[in-house]
C-alpha positions as CSV (number, residue, x, y, z in Angstrom):
1,M,17.9,-24.4,8.4
2,N,15.1,-27.1,7.8
3,F,11.6,-25.9,6.9
4,R,10.6,-26.2,10.3
5,Q,13.1,-23.6,11.7
6,Q,12.6,-21.7,8.6
7,L,8.7,-21.3,9.4
8,I,9.9,-20.6,13.2
9,A,12.0,-17.9,12.3
10,F,9.3,-16.3,10.0
11,N,6.9,-16.4,12.5
12,T,9.0,-14.6,14.6
13,I,9.7,-11.7,12.5
14,M,5.9,-11.6,11.6
15,V,4.3,-11.5,14.9
16,R,7.3,-9.0,16.0
17,E,6.3,-6.7,13.0
18,F,2.6,-7.0,14.3
19,L,3.1,-6.2,17.8
20,R,5.3,-2.9,16.7
21,F,2.4,-1.1,15.2
22,I,-0.5,-2.8,16.9
23,R,0.9,-1.8,20.6
24,I,0.6,1.9,19.2
25,W,-2.5,1.7,17.4
26,I,-3.3,5.4,18.3
27,Q,-0.6,6.5,15.9
28,T,-1.1,3.9,13.4
29,I,-4.3,2.6,13.0
30,I,-7.0,6.0,14.0
31,P,-4.9,8.7,12.1
32,P,-5.2,7.4,8.6
33,V,-9.3,6.5,9.5
34,I,-9.7,10.3,10.8
35,T,-8.1,11.3,7.7
36,V,-10.0,9.4,5.3
37,G,-13.2,10.8,7.6
38,L,-12.3,14.1,6.4
39,Y,-11.8,13.8,2.8
40,F,-15.8,12.1,3.1
41,I,-16.9,15.0,4.7
42,I,-14.8,17.9,2.7
43,F,-14.3,16.1,-0.5
44,G,-17.5,13.6,-0.7
45,Q,-20.3,15.5,0.7
46,L,-19.3,19.5,0.5
47,I,-17.7,19.5,-2.8
48,G,-19.0,16.3,-4.3
49,S,-23.0,17.6,-3.8
50,Q,-21.9,19.9,-6.2
51,I,-20.4,17.1,-8.7
52,G,-22.6,15.0,-10.9
53,D,-22.3,11.0,-10.9
54,I,-19.6,9.7,-12.3
55,D,-20.3,6.1,-14.2
56,G,-23.4,6.4,-13.0
57,F,-22.3,6.5,-9.3
58,R,-22.7,9.2,-6.6
59,Y,-19.2,11.0,-6.3
60,M,-19.3,10.0,-2.8
61,D,-19.4,6.5,-3.8
62,Y,-17.1,7.1,-6.6
63,I,-14.3,8.0,-4.5
64,V,-14.5,5.3,-1.9
65,P,-12.3,2.5,-3.6
66,G,-9.6,5.3,-4.3
67,L,-9.9,6.2,-0.6
68,I,-9.6,2.8,0.9
69,L,-6.9,1.9,-1.2
70,M,-4.8,5.1,-0.4
71,S,-4.5,4.0,3.2
72,V,-3.7,0.7,2.2
73,I,-0.5,2.1,0.2
74,T,0.6,4.7,2.8
75,N,0.3,3.0,5.8
76,S,1.7,-0.7,4.2
77,Y,4.8,1.5,2.7
78,A,5.1,3.5,5.8
79,N,5.4,0.2,8.3
80,T,8.3,-1.6,6.3
81,V,9.8,1.5,5.7
82,S,10.2,2.6,9.6
83,S,10.8,-0.6,10.6
84,F,13.6,-2.0,8.4
85,F,15.4,1.4,9.0
86,S,15.1,1.4,12.6
87,A,16.7,-2.1,12.5
88,K,19.3,-0.5,10.7
89,F,19.5,2.8,13.1
90,Q,19.7,0.4,16.0
91,R,22.2,-2.2,14.4
92,S,19.9,-4.9,15.3
93,I,19.4,-6.1,11.4
94,E,23.1,-7.2,11.6
95,E,22.0,-9.9,14.3
96,M,19.3,-11.0,11.7
97,I,21.9,-11.3,8.8
98,V,24.6,-13.4,10.9
99,A,21.7,-15.6,12.1
100,P,21.3,-18.5,9.7
101,I,18.0,-17.2,8.3
102,P,18.0,-16.7,4.5
103,N,17.2,-13.4,3.1
104,H,14.0,-14.6,1.7
105,I,12.3,-15.4,5.2
106,I,13.6,-12.0,6.4
107,L,12.3,-10.4,3.4
108,A,8.6,-12.0,3.9
109,G,8.5,-11.6,7.6
110,Y,9.2,-7.7,7.0
111,I,6.3,-7.8,4.0
112,S,3.9,-9.5,6.5
113,G,4.3,-7.0,8.5
114,G,3.3,-4.3,6.2
115,V,0.5,-6.2,4.6
116,A,-1.1,-6.9,8.1
117,R,-1.0,-2.9,8.4
118,G,-1.8,-2.1,5.1
119,V,-5.2,-4.9,5.7
120,I,-6.1,-3.7,9.2
121,V,-5.9,-0.4,8.5
122,G,-8.1,-0.8,5.2
123,I,-10.8,-2.8,7.1
124,T,-11.3,-0.2,9.7
125,V,-11.3,2.6,6.5
126,T,-13.8,0.6,5.1
127,A,-16.0,0.1,8.0
128,V,-15.6,4.2,8.4
129,S,-17.0,4.8,4.9
130,M,-19.7,2.8,5.2
131,F,-21.3,5.9,7.4
132,F,-21.0,7.8,4.3
133,S,-21.6,5.5,1.6
134,D,-23.9,2.2,1.1
135,F,-21.9,0.9,-1.6
136,Q,-22.1,-3.2,-1.9
137,I,-19.2,-5.1,-3.3
138,Y,-19.1,-6.2,-6.9
139,S,-16.4,-8.8,-6.9
140,I,-14.7,-10.0,-3.6
141,P,-12.2,-12.1,-5.1
142,I,-11.0,-9.3,-7.3
143,T,-11.2,-6.9,-4.3
144,L,-9.5,-8.8,-2.0
145,T,-6.9,-9.8,-5.0
146,V,-6.0,-6.0,-5.8
147,F,-6.1,-5.2,-1.7
148,I,-3.5,-8.2,-0.8
149,L,-1.5,-7.4,-3.9
150,T,-1.3,-3.5,-3.4
151,S,0.1,-4.2,0.5
152,I,2.5,-6.3,-0.7
153,L,3.9,-4.3,-3.2
154,F,4.0,-1.1,-1.1
155,S,5.6,-2.9,1.4
156,L,8.9,-4.0,-0.9
157,A,8.7,-0.3,-1.9
158,G,9.3,0.6,1.5
159,L,11.9,-1.5,2.1
160,I,13.6,-0.5,-0.5
161,N,13.6,3.1,0.7
162,A,14.8,1.9,3.7
163,V,17.9,-0.1,2.6
164,Y,18.9,3.3,0.8
165,A,18.1,6.0,3.4
166,K,20.7,7.2,5.6
167,S,19.2,9.2,7.8
168,F,15.1,9.4,9.1
169,D,14.6,12.0,6.6
170,D,15.8,10.0,4.0
171,I,12.5,7.4,4.5
172,S,10.2,10.7,4.1
173,I,11.4,12.0,0.7
174,I,9.9,9.3,-1.3
175,P,6.7,9.3,0.3
176,T,6.1,13.1,-0.3
177,F,7.7,13.8,-3.3
178,V,6.7,10.6,-5.4
179,L,4.3,8.2,-3.7
180,T,1.8,11.2,-2.6
181,P,1.5,12.9,-5.7
182,L,1.4,9.4,-8.0
183,T,-1.7,8.6,-5.6
184,Y,-3.4,11.8,-5.8
185,L,-2.7,11.8,-9.7
186,G,-3.8,7.9,-9.5
187,G,-7.7,8.9,-10.3
188,I,-8.7,8.5,-6.6
189,F,-11.1,11.9,-6.9
190,Y,-12.0,11.5,-10.6
191,S,-12.3,9.4,-14.0
192,I,-9.3,9.7,-16.4
193,K,-12.2,10.0,-19.2
194,M,-12.6,13.7,-17.6
195,L,-8.9,14.4,-18.9
196,P,-8.0,16.0,-22.0
197,E,-6.6,12.9,-24.4
198,F,-3.1,14.1,-23.7
199,W,-3.4,13.9,-19.8
200,Q,-5.0,10.5,-20.3
201,N,-2.2,8.9,-22.2
202,V,0.3,10.6,-19.7
203,S,-2.1,9.1,-16.5
204,L,-1.5,5.8,-18.3
205,A,2.3,5.9,-17.2
206,N,1.5,6.3,-13.3
207,P,1.0,2.2,-11.9
208,I,-1.1,3.6,-9.1
209,L,-3.9,4.2,-11.5
210,Y,-4.0,0.7,-12.5
211,M,-4.1,-0.5,-8.7
212,I,-7.0,2.1,-7.8
213,N,-9.0,1.2,-10.7
214,A,-8.9,-2.6,-10.5
215,F,-10.3,-2.1,-6.8
216,R,-12.8,0.5,-7.9
217,Y,-14.0,-2.5,-10.2
218,G,-13.8,-5.0,-7.1
219,L,-15.9,-2.8,-5.4
220,L,-18.3,-0.7,-7.8
221,G,-18.0,-2.9,-11.1
222,V,-16.7,0.3,-13.1
223,S,-13.1,1.2,-14.2
224,D,-11.3,3.4,-16.7
225,I,-8.6,0.4,-16.9
226,D,-9.0,-3.1,-18.1
227,T,-9.2,-5.0,-14.7
228,F,-6.9,-8.1,-15.9
229,T,-4.4,-6.0,-17.5
230,A,-4.2,-3.8,-14.2
231,I,-3.8,-7.3,-12.2
232,I,-0.8,-8.2,-14.2
233,I,0.8,-5.1,-14.2
234,I,0.6,-5.2,-10.2
235,I,1.8,-8.8,-10.5
236,A,4.5,-7.6,-12.6
237,F,5.9,-4.5,-10.2
238,I,6.0,-7.3,-7.2
239,V,8.0,-9.8,-9.2
240,V,10.4,-7.0,-10.2
241,L,11.0,-5.3,-6.6
242,F,10.7,-8.7,-5.2
243,A,13.8,-9.6,-7.0
244,F,15.6,-6.5,-6.8
245,T,14.9,-6.3,-2.9
246,M,16.4,-9.8,-2.5
247,R,19.4,-8.5,-4.8
248,L,19.8,-5.5,-2.6
249,L,19.3,-8.0,0.7
250,N,22.0,-10.8,-0.9
251,K,24.7,-8.2,-1.6
252,G,24.1,-6.2,1.6
253,V,23.5,-3.2,0.5
254,G,22.9,-0.4,3.1
255,I,23.4,-3.0,5.8
256,K,26.8,-4.5,5.5
257,P,30.1,-2.1,6.2
């Protein structure tokens, strides 16, 4: 395939993935907005009013970046894992495999769908958060960089889960037992400076901690982690997961009999 044909293939997959989740926006966009709204009411207002400032910010303002990024993480992941596994289950992925479409184009198309959903949900949640917080963006470039990189990373992670999944139950194991605990322990609701030294060191092994702190720096200008180091770690994870996913697709793992 020449470049123009590859671009058409990529656009086709990207548009299909976008339409897939936007057609059912009541199921894909609204629920995370309601969930985050409840977090703001329960944790931000009710519990937060009993907690003092953290790094010079009201508790409500401090948790905004983590809640936004949590929505981006879960929705980017959910979009690719459900879409790719559905394609496997319906055997429509085989049509794509036999077509002269390079695997990197297929991968890029699915990632674009996950990023699109993560970005739309993230923007919507950000709009809702403005009703609860009057924060101002400290650094737009850092905020957007972390926003997009995190969407790409978890879109890749979701696709890997879908490759290995053998049933619809399998696509919920990783989000339930791995992704959710890591997210909640990633510093959304607290600063790791509040933890004992031992648990601070343990927390540094959590990759989501770096994403949330880098995003918090972009929005508020404060972070428990060096922002440059955090971004480098996110990029490193993307490179590793991209290479691993390409290897899986090239070998036909979970796709070819």
